[in-house]
N, CA, C and O of each residue as an XYZ file, in Angstrom:
408
protein
N      -3.176    -78.419    -46.020
C      -2.063    -79.228    -46.300
C      -1.845    -79.424    -47.847
O      -2.772    -79.803    -48.562
N      -0.610    -79.158    -48.333
C      -0.299    -79.207    -49.689
C      -0.047    -80.710    -50.253
O       0.514    -81.521    -49.516
N      -0.405    -81.033    -51.386
C      -0.250    -82.323    -51.932
C       0.716    -82.203    -53.151
O       0.940    -81.129    -53.710
N       1.260    -83.377    -53.508
C       2.168    -83.445    -54.689
C       1.738    -84.417    -55.659
O       1.346    -85.519    -55.276
N       1.775    -84.105    -56.922
C       1.419    -84.939    -57.967
C       2.286    -84.793    -59.173
O       3.143    -83.912    -59.237
N       2.047    -85.721    -60.203
C       2.758    -85.624    -61.390
C       1.910    -85.917    -62.567
O       1.024    -86.767    -62.491
N       2.157    -85.205    -63.728
C       1.436    -85.435    -64.962
C       2.379    -86.102    -65.883
O       3.459    -85.578    -66.156
N       1.969    -87.370    -66.427
C       2.817    -87.980    -67.391
C       1.962    -88.968    -68.131
O       0.802    -89.178    -67.775
N       2.523    -89.590    -69.173
C       1.835    -90.573    -69.965
C       2.103    -91.994    -69.447
O       3.245    -92.405    -69.242
N       1.004    -92.717    -69.248
C       1.132    -94.141    -68.810
C      -0.133    -94.829    -69.251
O      -1.219    -94.301    -69.013
N      -0.046    -96.024    -69.906
C      -1.180    -96.701    -70.419
C      -1.767    -97.666    -69.367
O      -2.958    -97.976    -69.395
N      -0.911    -98.134    -68.443
C      -1.426    -99.141    -67.434
C      -1.492    -98.549    -66.069
O      -0.965    -97.462    -65.832
N      -2.144    -99.256    -65.144
C      -2.252    -98.816    -63.803
C      -0.788    -98.594    -63.164
O       0.181    -99.276    -63.496
N      -0.748    -97.684    -62.324
C       0.629    -97.231    -61.778
C       1.271    -98.412    -61.115
O       2.468    -98.609    -61.325
N       0.589    -99.220    -60.329
C       1.217   -100.270    -59.578
C       1.720   -101.423    -60.488
O       2.425   -102.319    -60.024
N       1.352   -101.385    -61.773
C       1.941   -102.412    -62.674
C       3.110   -101.942    -63.527
O       3.703   -102.707    -64.288
N       3.418   -100.669    -63.377
C       4.575   -100.208    -64.150
C       5.810   -100.763    -63.657
O       5.984   -100.805    -62.439
N       6.698   -101.200    -64.457
C       8.011   -101.810    -64.053
C       8.842   -100.756    -63.266
O       8.684    -99.543    -63.401
N       9.707   -101.316    -62.462
C      10.564   -100.427    -61.593
C      11.497    -99.484    -62.499
O      11.804    -98.344    -62.147
N      11.893   -100.040    -63.629
C      12.832    -99.201    -64.469
C      12.089    -98.480    -65.550
O      12.717    -98.021    -66.505
N      10.770    -98.350    -65.458
C       9.962    -97.651    -66.514
C      10.171    -96.202    -66.486
O      10.246    -95.568    -65.434
N      10.273    -95.628    -67.778
C      10.464    -94.141    -67.883
C       9.307    -93.698    -68.909
O       9.116    -94.254    -69.991
N       8.593    -92.658    -68.430
C       7.549    -92.183    -69.312
C       8.123    -91.545    -70.585
O       9.231    -91.009    -70.596
N       7.351    -91.623    -71.618
C       7.713    -90.997    -72.927
C       7.483    -89.504    -72.827
O       6.741    -89.044    -71.959
N       8.104    -88.753    -73.696
C       7.961    -87.233    -73.694
C       6.424    -86.859    -73.955
O       5.673    -87.557    -74.635
N       6.087    -85.765    -73.376
C       4.725    -85.265    -73.451
C       4.568    -84.494    -74.709
O       3.442    -84.232    -75.132
N       5.631    -84.124    -75.317
C       5.595    -83.304    -76.616
C       6.776    -82.378    -76.527
O       7.511    -82.348    -75.540
N       6.940    -81.591    -77.637
C       8.028    -80.674    -77.664
C       8.014    -79.617    -76.511
O       6.949    -79.137    -76.124
N       9.128    -79.293    -76.011
C       9.206    -78.455    -74.811
C       8.291    -77.158    -74.915
O       7.520    -76.856    -74.004
N       8.415    -76.445    -76.022
C       7.716    -75.272    -76.230
C       6.165    -75.456    -76.090
O       5.481    -74.649    -75.461
N       5.640    -76.583    -76.722
C       4.250    -76.797    -76.586
C       3.771    -77.151    -75.191
O       2.728    -76.688    -74.729
N       4.577    -77.999    -74.525
C       4.281    -78.371    -73.088
C       4.281    -77.075    -72.196
O       3.384    -76.837    -71.388
N       5.355    -76.266    -72.411
C       5.354    -75.087    -71.597
C       4.189    -74.086    -71.909
O       3.743    -73.349    -71.030
N       3.740    -74.088    -73.123
C       2.557    -73.277    -73.508
C       1.285    -73.716    -72.781
O       0.551    -72.920    -72.195
N       1.071    -75.030    -72.856
C      -0.014    -75.616    -72.267
C      -0.085    -75.381    -70.742
O      -1.127    -75.009    -70.202
N       1.068    -75.613    -70.063
C       1.140    -75.405    -68.696
C       0.917    -73.865    -68.324
O       0.176    -73.539    -67.397
N       1.577    -72.990    -69.074
C       1.353    -71.594    -68.934
C       0.002    -71.152    -68.967
O      -0.416    -70.369    -68.113
N      -0.783    -71.631    -69.968
C      -2.132    -71.311    -70.063
C      -3.012    -71.807    -68.881
O      -3.949    -71.127    -68.463
N      -2.689    -72.974    -68.375
C      -3.390    -73.506    -67.218
C      -3.139    -72.676    -65.935
O      -4.039    -72.371    -65.152
N      -1.869    -72.347    -65.794
C      -1.460    -71.519    -64.727
C      -2.171    -70.163    -64.752
O      -2.647    -69.712    -63.709
N      -2.255    -69.516    -65.881
C      -2.879    -68.193    -65.975
C      -4.370    -68.230    -65.641
O      -4.913    -67.365    -64.953
N      -5.009    -69.297    -66.176
C      -6.433    -69.585    -65.784
C      -6.574    -69.747    -64.285
O      -7.398    -69.085    -63.653
N      -5.766    -70.632    -63.718
C      -5.909    -70.891    -62.231
C      -5.612    -69.757    -61.366
O      -6.220    -69.567    -60.313
N      -4.585    -68.920    -61.844
C      -4.206    -67.784    -60.990
C      -5.333    -66.744    -60.954
O      -5.499    -65.997    -59.990
N      -6.090    -66.733    -62.040
C      -7.214    -65.822    -62.072
C      -8.357    -66.099    -61.147
O      -9.264    -65.310    -60.883
N      -8.199    -67.391    -60.656
C      -9.240    -67.853    -59.628
C      -8.566    -68.168    -58.317
O      -8.961    -69.075    -57.585
N      -7.499    -67.364    -58.033
C      -6.796    -67.546    -56.689
C      -6.432    -68.997    -56.344
O      -6.793    -69.477    -55.270
N      -5.769    -69.659    -57.182
C      -5.270    -70.989    -57.004
C      -3.995    -71.108    -56.148
O      -3.174    -70.192    -56.128
N      -3.838    -72.221    -55.453
C      -2.659    -72.506    -54.641
C      -1.665    -73.400    -55.516
O      -0.648    -73.848    -54.988
N      -1.933    -73.634    -56.726
C      -1.172    -74.544    -57.534
C       0.166    -74.017    -57.931
O       0.310    -72.845    -58.280
N       1.179    -74.905    -57.877
C       2.533    -74.677    -58.385
C       2.793    -75.801    -59.320
O       2.639    -76.974    -58.981
N       3.227    -75.397    -60.613
C       3.399    -76.403    -61.709
C       4.795    -76.127    -62.281
O       5.188    -75.020    -62.651
N       5.494    -77.268    -62.306
C       6.885    -77.160    -62.971
C       7.031    -78.240    -64.081
O       6.682    -79.409    -63.916
N       7.574    -77.751    -65.219
C       7.882    -78.744    -66.282
C       9.310    -79.293    -66.007
O      10.219    -78.600    -65.549
N       9.412    -80.555    -66.319
C      10.820    -81.236    -66.085
C      11.833    -80.352    -66.759
O      11.625    -79.844    -67.861
N      12.993    -80.175    -66.027
C      14.117    -79.465    -66.366
C      14.669    -79.929    -67.738
O      14.670    -81.126    -68.026
N      15.144    -78.969    -68.595
C      15.726    -79.312    -69.880
C      17.103    -80.060    -69.722
O      17.573    -80.701    -70.662
N      17.687    -79.966    -68.597
C      18.931    -80.727    -68.291
C      18.692    -82.230    -68.060
O      19.607    -83.049    -68.147
N      17.416    -82.557    -67.759
C      17.104    -83.905    -67.573
C      16.554    -84.581    -68.904
O      16.790    -85.753    -69.198
N      15.841    -83.761    -69.626
C      15.307    -84.354    -70.914
C      14.944    -83.099    -71.788
O      14.332    -82.137    -71.326
N      15.383    -83.192    -73.124
C      15.024    -82.141    -74.029
C      13.575    -81.859    -74.169
O      13.157    -80.702    -74.127
N      12.835    -82.833    -74.327
C      11.380    -82.868    -74.384
C      10.803    -83.404    -73.101
O      10.964    -84.593    -72.829
N      10.156    -82.618    -72.313
C       9.743    -83.046    -70.978
C       8.825    -84.316    -70.973
O       7.987    -84.502    -71.856
N       9.017    -85.129    -69.991
C       8.276    -86.344    -69.723
C       7.331    -86.221    -68.600
O       6.318    -86.917    -68.531
N       7.669    -85.304    -67.686
C       6.864    -85.128    -66.505
C       6.618    -83.627    -66.196
O       7.491    -82.781    -66.390
N       5.453    -83.354    -65.732
C       5.100    -82.009    -65.140
C       4.767    -82.328    -63.703
O       3.888    -83.147    -63.437
N       5.481    -81.671    -62.737
C       5.195    -81.859    -61.351
C       4.237    -80.776    -60.872
O       4.249    -79.633    -61.328
N       3.434    -81.192    -59.959
C       2.334    -80.257    -59.530
C       2.298    -80.309    -57.963
O       2.461    -81.391    -57.400
N       2.095    -79.202    -57.276
C       1.892    -79.141    -55.929
C       0.857    -78.112    -55.553
O       0.677    -77.118    -56.258
N       0.180    -78.338    -54.456
C      -0.912    -77.477    -54.013
C      -2.037    -78.213    -53.348
O      -1.892    -79.367    -52.944
N      -3.123    -77.565    -53.239
C      -4.286    -78.218    -52.568
C      -5.281    -78.485    -53.694
O      -5.639    -77.555    -54.417
N      -5.703    -79.626    -53.852
C      -6.538    -80.072    -54.983
C      -7.970    -79.597    -54.710
O      -8.789    -80.330    -54.155
N      -8.230    -78.436    -55.087
C      -9.694    -77.874    -54.981
C     -10.200    -77.912    -56.417
O      -9.529    -78.452    -57.296
N     -11.331    -77.365    -56.652
C     -12.020    -77.436    -57.920
C     -11.250    -76.594    -58.971
O     -11.182    -76.988    -60.136
N     -10.676    -75.451    -58.571
C      -9.877    -74.710    -59.533
C      -8.637    -75.390    -59.971
O      -8.251    -75.394    -61.140
N      -7.979    -76.016    -58.899
C      -6.694    -76.717    -59.218
C      -6.939    -77.909    -60.130
O      -6.203    -78.154    -61.086
N      -7.984    -78.630    -59.807
C      -8.322    -79.871    -60.618
C      -8.705    -79.456    -62.039
O      -8.426    -80.194    -62.985
N      -9.291    -78.380    -62.199
C      -9.681    -77.786    -63.540
C      -8.473    -77.490    -64.406
O      -8.459    -77.703    -65.618
N      -7.481    -76.996    -63.729
C      -6.138    -76.620    -64.407
C      -5.408    -77.989    -64.714
O      -4.899    -78.177    -65.820
N      -5.369    -78.897    -63.760
C      -4.693    -80.144    -63.959
C      -5.385    -80.933    -65.101
O      -4.709    -81.493    -65.964
N      -6.690    -80.970    -65.096
C      -7.466    -81.695    -66.153
C      -7.180    -81.072    -67.465
O      -7.050    -81.821    -68.434
N      -7.064    -79.761    -67.617
C      -6.782    -79.017    -68.787
C      -5.400    -79.550    -69.418
O      -5.278    -79.904    -70.591
N      -4.429    -79.551    -68.498
C      -3.092    -79.977    -68.885
C      -3.069    -81.421    -69.426
O      -2.463    -81.755    -70.444
N      -3.780    -82.228    -68.654
C      -3.766    -83.686    -68.990
C      -4.420    -83.966    -70.282
O      -3.947    -84.769    -71.086
N      -5.549    -83.279    -70.491
C      -6.264    -83.444    -71.844
C      -5.484    -82.840    -72.973
O      -5.529    -83.403    -74.066
N      -4.812    -81.810    -72.826
C      -3.974    -81.146    -73.868
C      -2.848    -82.056    -74.197
O      -2.498    -82.209    -75.367
N      -2.286    -82.647    -73.240
C      -1.057    -83.459    -73.447
C      -1.256    -84.991    -73.509
O      -0.313    -85.779    -73.566
N      -2.548    -85.347    -73.495
C      -2.928    -86.751    -73.545
C      -2.150    -87.547    -72.433
O      -1.513    -88.576    -72.659
N      -2.276    -86.969    -71.252
C      -1.572    -87.639    -70.132
C      -2.470    -87.853    -69.010
O      -3.666    -87.578    -69.109
N      -1.893    -88.391    -67.810
C      -2.676    -88.740    -66.698
C      -2.022    -88.073    -65.481
O      -0.838    -87.735    -65.474
N      -2.923    -87.893    -64.381
C      -2.421    -87.242    -63.219
C      -2.264    -88.331    -62.020
O      -3.182    -89.046    -61.618
N      -0.999    -88.326    -61.548
C      -0.640    -89.224    -60.435
C      -0.668    -88.464    -59.196
O       0.024    -87.450    -59.109
N      -1.456    -88.882    -58.148
C      -1.452    -88.233    -56.844
C      -0.549    -88.928    -55.891
O      -0.866    -90.072    -55.564
N       0.505    -88.414    -55.413
C       1.563    -89.090    -54.579
C       0.904    -89.565    -53.220
O       1.254    -90.630    -52.711
N      -0.044    -88.764    -52.650
C      -0.675    -89.266    -51.361
C      -1.513    -90.482    -51.540
O      -1.505    -91.387    -50.705
N      -2.272    -90.513    -52.674
C      -3.073    -91.657    -52.920
C      -2.235    -92.844    -53.617
O      -2.711    -93.978    -53.684
N      -1.091    -92.559    -54.082
C      -0.233    -93.526    -54.737
C      -0.937    -94.173    -55.887
O      -0.827    -95.378    -56.111
N      -1.694    -93.329    -56.645
C      -2.429    -93.860    -57.818
C      -2.816    -92.693    -58.728
O      -2.674    -91.520    -58.381
N      -3.312    -93.074    -59.911
C      -3.875    -92.040    -60.718
C      -5.221    -91.567    -60.354
O      -6.077    -92.329    -59.904
N      -5.410    -90.278    -60.555
C      -6.759    -89.745    -60.391
C      -7.401    -89.634    -61.744
O      -6.889    -88.973    -62.648
N      -8.495    -90.271    -61.866
C      -9.209    -90.163    -63.193
C      -9.885    -88.854    -63.289
O     -10.700    -88.517    -62.430
N      -9.587    -88.105    -64.287
C     -10.194    -86.770    -64.501
C     -11.269    -86.828    -65.543
O     -11.885    -85.808    -65.852
């Protein structure tokens, strides 16, 4: 079964974020796309089930969120961890309704 998650910046626990809270940009679009592309290439070399999408430019010039879907195995978590570290961001797992500390 596939899971869904999001990578974004947040300093406080998810359940304490205000309803109208909006994450800040992860960085310039080109940099974010480069980080995601490198993680995807590494994961694909290890037969990953991961699908990663950068927030659409129509929504925000500099992306605030990277969405992730797949099955969180060792290879997938390695790619997600790489993205989070490069972007100084956190990974929110929708099924757990909380951040996963990487």
